[in-house]
Backbone as XML, in Angstrom:
<?xml version="1.0"?>
<chain id="A" units="angstrom">
  <residue number="1" name="MET">
    <atom name="N" x="32.756" y="32.189" z="-132.162"/>
    <atom name="CA" x="31.483" y="32.771" z="-131.810"/>
    <atom name="C" x="31.723" y="34.350" z="-132.278"/>
  </residue>
  <residue number="2" name="ILE">
    <atom name="N" x="30.651" y="34.906" z="-132.658"/>
    <atom name="CA" x="30.601" y="36.214" z="-133.187"/>
    <atom name="C" x="29.724" y="37.101" z="-132.191"/>
  </residue>
  <residue number="3" name="LEU">
    <atom name="N" x="30.324" y="38.048" z="-131.637"/>
    <atom name="CA" x="29.481" y="39.110" z="-130.852"/>
    <atom name="C" x="29.160" y="40.298" z="-131.555"/>
  </residue>
  <residue number="4" name="TRP">
    <atom name="N" x="27.870" y="40.772" z="-131.687"/>
    <atom name="CA" x="27.584" y="41.985" z="-132.471"/>
    <atom name="C" x="27.332" y="42.992" z="-131.769"/>
  </residue>
  <residue number="5" name="ARG">
    <atom name="N" x="27.973" y="44.118" z="-131.632"/>
    <atom name="CA" x="27.688" y="45.213" z="-130.875"/>
    <atom name="C" x="26.387" y="45.913" z="-131.535"/>
  </residue>
  <residue number="6" name="GLU">
    <atom name="N" x="25.690" y="46.411" z="-130.523"/>
    <atom name="CA" x="24.387" y="46.962" z="-130.982"/>
    <atom name="C" x="24.604" y="48.071" z="-132.005"/>
  </residue>
  <residue number="7" name="HIS">
    <atom name="N" x="25.656" y="48.948" z="-131.920"/>
    <atom name="CA" x="26.077" y="50.143" z="-132.840"/>
    <atom name="C" x="26.163" y="49.210" z="-134.184"/>
  </residue>
  <residue number="8" name="ALA">
    <atom name="N" x="26.863" y="48.320" z="-134.308"/>
    <atom name="CA" x="27.232" y="47.806" z="-135.550"/>
    <atom name="C" x="25.861" y="47.313" z="-136.233"/>
  </residue>
  <residue number="9" name="LEU">
    <atom name="N" x="24.999" y="46.645" z="-135.307"/>
    <atom name="CA" x="23.742" y="46.118" z="-136.037"/>
    <atom name="C" x="22.853" y="47.350" z="-136.521"/>
  </residue>
  <residue number="10" name="LEU">
    <atom name="N" x="23.006" y="48.414" z="-135.992"/>
    <atom name="CA" x="21.913" y="49.561" z="-136.300"/>
    <atom name="C" x="22.626" y="50.262" z="-137.364"/>
  </residue>
  <residue number="11" name="ARG">
    <atom name="N" x="24.099" y="50.332" z="-137.510"/>
    <atom name="CA" x="24.616" y="51.064" z="-138.655"/>
    <atom name="C" x="24.476" y="49.975" z="-139.958"/>
  </residue>
  <residue number="12" name="MET">
    <atom name="N" x="24.578" y="48.816" z="-139.791"/>
    <atom name="CA" x="24.416" y="47.878" z="-140.795"/>
    <atom name="C" x="22.967" y="47.925" z="-141.414"/>
  </residue>
  <residue number="13" name="ALA">
    <atom name="N" x="21.939" y="48.148" z="-140.397"/>
    <atom name="CA" x="20.666" y="48.069" z="-141.034"/>
    <atom name="C" x="20.504" y="49.393" z="-141.945"/>
  </residue>
  <residue number="14" name="LYS">
    <atom name="N" x="21.067" y="50.593" z="-141.469"/>
    <atom name="CA" x="20.926" y="51.863" z="-142.242"/>
    <atom name="C" x="21.863" y="51.723" z="-143.360"/>
  </residue>
  <residue number="15" name="ARG">
    <atom name="N" x="22.628" y="50.889" z="-143.456"/>
    <atom name="CA" x="23.635" y="50.787" z="-144.603"/>
    <atom name="C" x="23.206" y="49.696" z="-145.538"/>
  </residue>
  <residue number="16" name="ASP">
    <atom name="N" x="22.226" y="48.977" z="-145.379"/>
    <atom name="CA" x="21.707" y="47.865" z="-146.110"/>
    <atom name="C" x="22.813" y="46.644" z="-146.182"/>
  </residue>
  <residue number="17" name="ILE">
    <atom name="N" x="23.412" y="46.665" z="-145.037"/>
    <atom name="CA" x="24.388" y="45.321" z="-144.946"/>
    <atom name="C" x="23.804" y="44.448" z="-143.954"/>
  </residue>
  <residue number="18" name="THR">
    <atom name="N" x="23.766" y="43.273" z="-144.427"/>
    <atom name="CA" x="23.321" y="42.000" z="-143.799"/>
    <atom name="C" x="24.345" y="41.319" z="-142.939"/>
  </residue>
  <residue number="19" name="VAL">
    <atom name="N" x="23.633" y="40.674" z="-141.897"/>
    <atom name="CA" x="24.601" y="39.736" z="-141.000"/>
    <atom name="C" x="25.252" y="38.723" z="-142.060"/>
  </residue>
  <residue number="20" name="SER">
    <atom name="N" x="24.646" y="38.342" z="-142.951"/>
    <atom name="CA" x="25.167" y="37.227" z="-144.049"/>
    <atom name="C" x="26.415" y="37.923" z="-144.675"/>
  </residue>
  <residue number="21" name="ASP">
    <atom name="N" x="26.162" y="39.292" z="-145.157"/>
    <atom name="CA" x="27.320" y="39.917" z="-145.943"/>
    <atom name="C" x="28.635" y="40.072" z="-144.828"/>
  </residue>
  <residue number="22" name="VAL">
    <atom name="N" x="28.211" y="40.375" z="-143.669"/>
    <atom name="CA" x="29.425" y="40.614" z="-142.754"/>
    <atom name="C" x="30.226" y="39.120" z="-142.563"/>
  </residue>
  <residue number="23" name="ARG">
    <atom name="N" x="29.354" y="38.136" z="-142.330"/>
    <atom name="CA" x="29.795" y="36.710" z="-142.279"/>
    <atom name="C" x="30.901" y="36.420" z="-143.293"/>
  </residue>
  <residue number="24" name="SER">
    <atom name="N" x="30.220" y="36.774" z="-144.553"/>
    <atom name="CA" x="30.850" y="36.344" z="-145.743"/>
    <atom name="C" x="32.387" y="37.109" z="-145.782"/>
  </residue>
  <residue number="25" name="VAL">
    <atom name="N" x="32.304" y="38.365" z="-145.382"/>
    <atom name="CA" x="33.546" y="39.378" z="-145.511"/>
    <atom name="C" x="34.544" y="38.538" z="-144.572"/>
  </residue>
  <residue number="26" name="LEU">
    <atom name="N" x="34.246" y="38.082" z="-143.203"/>
    <atom name="CA" x="35.008" y="37.525" z="-142.297"/>
    <atom name="C" x="35.699" y="36.359" z="-142.630"/>
  </residue>
  <residue number="27" name="LYS">
    <atom name="N" x="34.824" y="35.583" z="-143.712"/>
    <atom name="CA" x="35.268" y="34.149" z="-144.198"/>
    <atom name="C" x="36.208" y="34.366" z="-145.275"/>
  </residue>
  <residue number="28" name="THR">
    <atom name="N" x="35.947" y="35.481" z="-146.070"/>
    <atom name="CA" x="36.696" y="35.486" z="-147.443"/>
    <atom name="C" x="37.487" y="36.791" z="-147.612"/>
  </residue>
  <residue number="29" name="GLY">
    <atom name="N" x="37.464" y="37.619" z="-146.645"/>
    <atom name="CA" x="37.957" y="39.041" z="-146.907"/>
    <atom name="C" x="39.322" y="39.064" z="-146.559"/>
  </residue>
  <residue number="30" name="ILE">
    <atom name="N" x="39.989" y="40.210" z="-146.771"/>
    <atom name="CA" x="41.294" y="40.371" z="-146.384"/>
    <atom name="C" x="41.608" y="41.635" z="-145.282"/>
  </residue>
  <residue number="31" name="VAL">
    <atom name="N" x="42.572" y="41.417" z="-144.559"/>
    <atom name="CA" x="42.846" y="42.422" z="-143.554"/>
    <atom name="C" x="43.624" y="43.426" z="-144.245"/>
  </residue>
  <residue number="32" name="ILE">
    <atom name="N" x="42.993" y="44.668" z="-144.195"/>
    <atom name="CA" x="43.684" y="45.869" z="-144.886"/>
    <atom name="C" x="44.430" y="46.837" z="-144.070"/>
  </residue>
  <residue number="33" name="GLU">
    <atom name="N" x="44.101" y="46.903" z="-142.746"/>
    <atom name="CA" x="44.703" y="47.666" z="-141.713"/>
    <atom name="C" x="44.595" y="46.968" z="-140.213"/>
  </residue>
  <residue number="34" name="THR">
    <atom name="N" x="45.497" y="47.130" z="-139.566"/>
    <atom name="CA" x="45.413" y="46.796" z="-138.085"/>
    <atom name="C" x="45.695" y="47.819" z="-137.294"/>
  </residue>
  <residue number="35" name="PHE">
    <atom name="N" x="45.063" y="47.714" z="-136.051"/>
    <atom name="CA" x="45.053" y="49.034" z="-135.102"/>
    <atom name="C" x="45.535" y="48.369" z="-133.800"/>
  </residue>
  <residue number="36" name="GLU">
    <atom name="N" x="46.610" y="48.908" z="-132.968"/>
    <atom name="CA" x="47.003" y="48.572" z="-131.773"/>
    <atom name="C" x="46.015" y="49.207" z="-130.604"/>
  </residue>
  <residue number="37" name="ASP">
    <atom name="N" x="44.861" y="48.882" z="-130.717"/>
    <atom name="CA" x="43.915" y="49.434" z="-129.698"/>
    <atom name="C" x="44.027" y="48.686" z="-128.428"/>
  </residue>
  <residue number="38" name="SER">
    <atom name="N" x="43.617" y="49.392" z="-127.438"/>
    <atom name="CA" x="43.607" y="48.854" z="-126.017"/>
    <atom name="C" x="42.296" y="48.595" z="-125.619"/>
  </residue>
  <residue number="39" name="PRO">
    <atom name="N" x="41.877" y="47.497" z="-124.995"/>
    <atom name="CA" x="42.797" y="46.234" z="-124.424"/>
    <atom name="C" x="43.197" y="45.426" z="-125.512"/>
  </residue>
  <residue number="40" name="LEU">
    <atom name="N" x="42.440" y="45.088" z="-126.634"/>
    <atom name="CA" x="42.828" y="44.370" z="-127.658"/>
    <atom name="C" x="42.834" y="45.029" z="-129.101"/>
  </residue>
  <residue number="41" name="PRO">
    <atom name="N" x="43.909" y="44.505" z="-129.932"/>
    <atom name="CA" x="44.087" y="45.002" z="-131.230"/>
    <atom name="C" x="42.903" y="44.845" z="-132.114"/>
  </residue>
  <residue number="42" name="SER">
    <atom name="N" x="42.442" y="45.525" z="-133.234"/>
    <atom name="CA" x="41.337" y="45.499" z="-134.138"/>
    <atom name="C" x="41.968" y="45.336" z="-135.420"/>
  </residue>
  <residue number="43" name="ARG">
    <atom name="N" x="41.024" y="44.990" z="-136.335"/>
    <atom name="CA" x="41.348" y="45.074" z="-137.656"/>
    <atom name="C" x="40.233" y="45.330" z="-138.558"/>
  </residue>
  <residue number="44" name="LEU">
    <atom name="N" x="40.602" y="46.003" z="-139.650"/>
    <atom name="CA" x="39.792" y="46.243" z="-140.839"/>
    <atom name="C" x="39.932" y="45.370" z="-141.770"/>
  </residue>
  <residue number="45" name="VAL">
    <atom name="N" x="38.845" y="44.681" z="-142.169"/>
    <atom name="CA" x="38.586" y="43.677" z="-143.002"/>
    <atom name="C" x="37.690" y="44.150" z="-144.344"/>
  </residue>
  <residue number="46" name="LEU">
    <atom name="N" x="38.197" y="43.895" z="-145.622"/>
    <atom name="CA" x="37.855" y="44.185" z="-146.767"/>
    <atom name="C" x="37.113" y="42.866" z="-147.465"/>
  </residue>
  <residue number="47" name="GLY">
    <atom name="N" x="35.967" y="43.023" z="-147.887"/>
    <atom name="CA" x="35.240" y="41.961" z="-148.578"/>
    <atom name="C" x="34.152" y="42.517" z="-149.418"/>
  </residue>
  <residue number="48" name="PHE">
    <atom name="N" x="33.413" y="41.523" z="-150.044"/>
    <atom name="CA" x="32.461" y="41.872" z="-150.926"/>
    <atom name="C" x="31.129" y="41.151" z="-150.703"/>
  </residue>
  <residue number="49" name="ASP">
    <atom name="N" x="30.056" y="41.841" z="-151.033"/>
    <atom name="CA" x="28.821" y="41.323" z="-150.707"/>
    <atom name="C" x="28.426" y="40.459" z="-152.015"/>
  </residue>
  <residue number="50" name="THR">
    <atom name="N" x="27.132" y="40.017" z="-151.995"/>
    <atom name="CA" x="26.790" y="38.946" z="-153.021"/>
    <atom name="C" x="26.686" y="39.718" z="-154.455"/>
  </residue>
  <residue number="51" name="ALA">
    <atom name="N" x="26.470" y="41.005" z="-154.497"/>
    <atom name="CA" x="26.373" y="41.860" z="-155.564"/>
    <atom name="C" x="27.875" y="42.336" z="-156.213"/>
  </residue>
  <residue number="52" name="GLY">
    <atom name="N" x="28.805" y="41.974" z="-155.283"/>
    <atom name="CA" x="30.224" y="42.491" z="-155.726"/>
    <atom name="C" x="30.409" y="43.798" z="-155.194"/>
  </residue>
  <residue number="53" name="ASP">
    <atom name="N" x="29.681" y="44.446" z="-154.290"/>
    <atom name="CA" x="30.053" y="45.678" z="-153.866"/>
    <atom name="C" x="30.708" y="45.518" z="-152.446"/>
  </residue>
  <residue number="54" name="PRO">
    <atom name="N" x="31.917" y="46.521" z="-152.313"/>
    <atom name="CA" x="32.826" y="46.288" z="-151.069"/>
    <atom name="C" x="32.132" y="46.732" z="-149.810"/>
  </residue>
  <residue number="55" name="ILE">
    <atom name="N" x="32.666" y="45.994" z="-148.818"/>
    <atom name="CA" x="32.089" y="46.217" z="-147.443"/>
    <atom name="C" x="33.398" y="46.130" z="-146.688"/>
  </residue>
  <residue number="56" name="HIS">
    <atom name="N" x="33.521" y="47.133" z="-145.700"/>
    <atom name="CA" x="34.675" y="47.116" z="-144.602"/>
    <atom name="C" x="33.936" y="46.448" z="-143.498"/>
  </residue>
  <residue number="57" name="VAL">
    <atom name="N" x="34.820" y="45.844" z="-142.547"/>
    <atom name="CA" x="34.191" y="45.423" z="-141.341"/>
    <atom name="C" x="35.373" y="45.813" z="-140.327"/>
  </residue>
  <residue number="58" name="LEU">
    <atom name="N" x="34.885" y="46.382" z="-139.292"/>
    <atom name="CA" x="35.869" y="46.485" z="-138.068"/>
    <atom name="C" x="35.703" y="45.509" z="-137.066"/>
  </residue>
  <residue number="59" name="VAL">
    <atom name="N" x="36.751" y="44.819" z="-136.866"/>
    <atom name="CA" x="36.449" y="43.487" z="-135.936"/>
    <atom name="C" x="37.686" y="43.320" z="-134.942"/>
  </residue>
  <residue number="60" name="ARG">
    <atom name="N" x="37.155" y="43.012" z="-133.834"/>
    <atom name="CA" x="38.381" y="42.673" z="-132.747"/>
    <atom name="C" x="38.177" y="41.223" z="-132.216"/>
  </residue>
  <residue number="61" name="GLU">
    <atom name="N" x="39.496" y="40.629" z="-132.180"/>
    <atom name="CA" x="39.365" y="39.229" z="-132.015"/>
    <atom name="C" x="39.918" y="38.859" z="-130.605"/>
  </residue>
  <residue number="62" name="ARG">
    <atom name="N" x="39.231" y="38.006" z="-129.781"/>
    <atom name="CA" x="40.067" y="37.687" z="-128.505"/>
    <atom name="C" x="39.510" y="36.195" z="-128.516"/>
  </residue>
  <residue number="63" name="ASP">
    <atom name="N" x="40.549" y="35.215" z="-128.240"/>
    <atom name="CA" x="40.418" y="33.750" z="-128.019"/>
    <atom name="C" x="39.721" y="33.312" z="-129.372"/>
  </residue>
  <residue number="64" name="ASP">
    <atom name="N" x="38.610" y="32.669" z="-129.002"/>
    <atom name="CA" x="37.703" y="32.292" z="-130.244"/>
    <atom name="C" x="36.635" y="33.069" z="-130.486"/>
  </residue>
  <residue number="65" name="GLU">
    <atom name="N" x="36.430" y="34.521" z="-129.922"/>
    <atom name="CA" x="35.408" y="35.270" z="-130.137"/>
    <atom name="C" x="35.837" y="36.502" z="-131.217"/>
  </residue>
  <residue number="66" name="LEU">
    <atom name="N" x="34.878" y="36.795" z="-132.037"/>
    <atom name="CA" x="35.159" y="38.127" z="-132.870"/>
    <atom name="C" x="33.941" y="39.029" z="-132.381"/>
  </residue>
  <residue number="67" name="CYS">
    <atom name="N" x="34.452" y="40.313" z="-132.132"/>
    <atom name="CA" x="33.292" y="41.229" z="-131.777"/>
    <atom name="C" x="33.375" y="42.368" z="-133.100"/>
  </residue>
  <residue number="68" name="ILE">
    <atom name="N" x="32.168" y="42.345" z="-133.573"/>
    <atom name="CA" x="31.840" y="43.265" z="-134.666"/>
    <atom name="C" x="31.517" y="44.779" z="-134.299"/>
  </residue>
  <residue number="69" name="PHE">
    <atom name="N" x="32.285" y="45.814" z="-134.627"/>
    <atom name="CA" x="32.219" y="47.218" z="-133.980"/>
    <atom name="C" x="31.406" y="47.918" z="-135.221"/>
  </residue>
  <residue number="70" name="THR">
    <atom name="N" x="31.583" y="47.700" z="-136.337"/>
    <atom name="CA" x="30.892" y="48.445" z="-137.299"/>
    <atom name="C" x="31.193" y="47.794" z="-138.880"/>
  </residue>
  <residue number="71" name="ALA">
    <atom name="N" x="30.441" y="48.068" z="-139.649"/>
    <atom name="CA" x="30.465" y="47.577" z="-141.026"/>
    <atom name="C" x="29.929" y="48.804" z="-141.777"/>
  </residue>
  <residue number="72" name="TYR">
    <atom name="N" x="30.676" y="48.938" z="-143.024"/>
    <atom name="CA" x="30.263" y="50.144" z="-143.925"/>
    <atom name="C" x="30.779" y="49.948" z="-145.366"/>
  </residue>
  <residue number="73" name="ARG">
    <atom name="N" x="30.178" y="50.771" z="-146.301"/>
    <atom name="CA" x="30.724" y="50.653" z="-147.687"/>
    <atom name="C" x="31.558" y="51.590" z="-147.807"/>
  </residue>
  <residue number="74" name="PRO">
    <atom name="N" x="32.827" y="51.392" z="-148.247"/>
    <atom name="CA" x="33.811" y="52.506" z="-148.192"/>
    <atom name="C" x="33.586" y="53.578" z="-149.320"/>
  </residue>
  <residue number="75" name="SER">
    <atom name="N" x="33.800" y="54.650" z="-148.963"/>
    <atom name="CA" x="33.386" y="55.893" z="-149.825"/>
    <atom name="C" x="34.520" y="56.214" z="-150.714"/>
  </residue>
  <residue number="76" name="ASP">
    <atom name="N" x="34.170" y="56.514" z="-152.044"/>
    <atom name="CA" x="35.153" y="56.863" z="-153.100"/>
    <atom name="C" x="35.771" y="58.146" z="-152.757"/>
  </residue>
  <residue number="77" name="GLU">
    <atom name="N" x="35.290" y="59.104" z="-151.689"/>
    <atom name="CA" x="35.939" y="60.197" z="-151.309"/>
    <atom name="C" x="37.221" y="59.890" z="-150.471"/>
  </residue>
  <residue number="78" name="LEU">
    <atom name="N" x="37.155" y="58.726" z="-149.842"/>
    <atom name="CA" x="38.119" y="58.392" z="-148.610"/>
    <atom name="C" x="39.039" y="57.225" z="-149.236"/>
  </residue>
  <residue number="79" name="TRP">
    <atom name="N" x="38.451" y="56.451" z="-150.153"/>
    <atom name="CA" x="39.385" y="55.317" z="-150.455"/>
    <atom name="C" x="39.677" y="55.431" z="-151.897"/>
  </residue>
  <residue number="80" name="GLU">
    <atom name="N" x="40.786" y="54.756" z="-152.128"/>
    <atom name="CA" x="41.258" y="54.642" z="-153.691"/>
    <atom name="C" x="40.388" y="53.421" z="-154.066"/>
  </residue>
  <residue number="81" name="ALA">
    <atom name="N" x="40.359" y="53.408" z="-155.419"/>
    <atom name="CA" x="39.543" y="52.437" z="-156.260"/>
    <atom name="C" x="39.701" y="50.872" z="-155.843"/>
  </residue>
  <residue number="82" name="ASP">
    <atom name="N" x="40.855" y="50.620" z="-155.156"/>
    <atom name="CA" x="41.097" y="49.089" z="-154.785"/>
    <atom name="C" x="40.334" y="49.011" z="-153.520"/>
  </residue>
  <residue number="83" name="HIS">
    <atom name="N" x="39.715" y="49.984" z="-152.811"/>
    <atom name="CA" x="39.015" y="49.969" z="-151.546"/>
    <atom name="C" x="40.027" y="49.512" z="-150.319"/>
  </residue>
  <residue number="84" name="ARG">
    <atom name="N" x="41.291" y="49.542" z="-150.594"/>
    <atom name="CA" x="42.234" y="48.815" z="-149.541"/>
    <atom name="C" x="43.123" y="50.199" z="-149.140"/>
  </residue>
  <residue number="85" name="THR">
    <atom name="N" x="43.276" y="51.156" z="-149.986"/>
    <atom name="CA" x="44.193" y="52.266" z="-149.495"/>
    <atom name="C" x="43.565" y="53.355" z="-149.295"/>
  </residue>
  <residue number="86" name="ARG">
    <atom name="N" x="43.624" y="54.145" z="-148.190"/>
    <atom name="CA" x="43.129" y="55.440" z="-147.835"/>
    <atom name="C" x="43.539" y="56.561" z="-148.863"/>
  </residue>
  <residue number="87" name="LYS">
    <atom name="N" x="42.817" y="57.544" z="-149.192"/>
    <atom name="CA" x="43.297" y="58.517" z="-150.020"/>
    <atom name="C" x="44.126" y="59.526" z="-149.091"/>
  </residue>
  <residue number="88" name="ARG">
    <atom name="N" x="45.016" y="60.242" z="-149.445"/>
    <atom name="CA" x="45.840" y="61.092" z="-148.657"/>
    <atom name="C" x="45.009" y="62.481" z="-148.836"/>
  </residue>
  <residue number="89" name="PRO">
    <atom name="N" x="44.971" y="63.206" z="-147.742"/>
    <atom name="CA" x="44.440" y="64.796" z="-147.830"/>
    <atom name="C" x="45.295" y="65.451" z="-148.766"/>
  </residue>
  <residue number="90" name="GLN">
    <atom name="N" x="44.624" y="66.237" z="-149.364"/>
    <atom name="CA" x="45.272" y="67.105" z="-150.274"/>
    <atom name="C" x="45.524" y="68.603" z="-149.942"/>
  </residue>
</chain>
């Protein structure tokens, strides 16, 4: 089951990211970062939309539930060309 935070849905709409895009990222994407958040850890997943553009999805998993916190298109200013590696501050 996927739980959609209101914040995630609002941000997705502003960023032209569909529910279908996020579902695809969750099915085919790769985990690029994990966070030991409390009370449950979360992970950042990289995947691509149907046009081949990258999308990051921040998700938390508990038992059989996935909770979507946000989804965005990685910025070239913050991410390397592989969309997996954060750029280091200069």
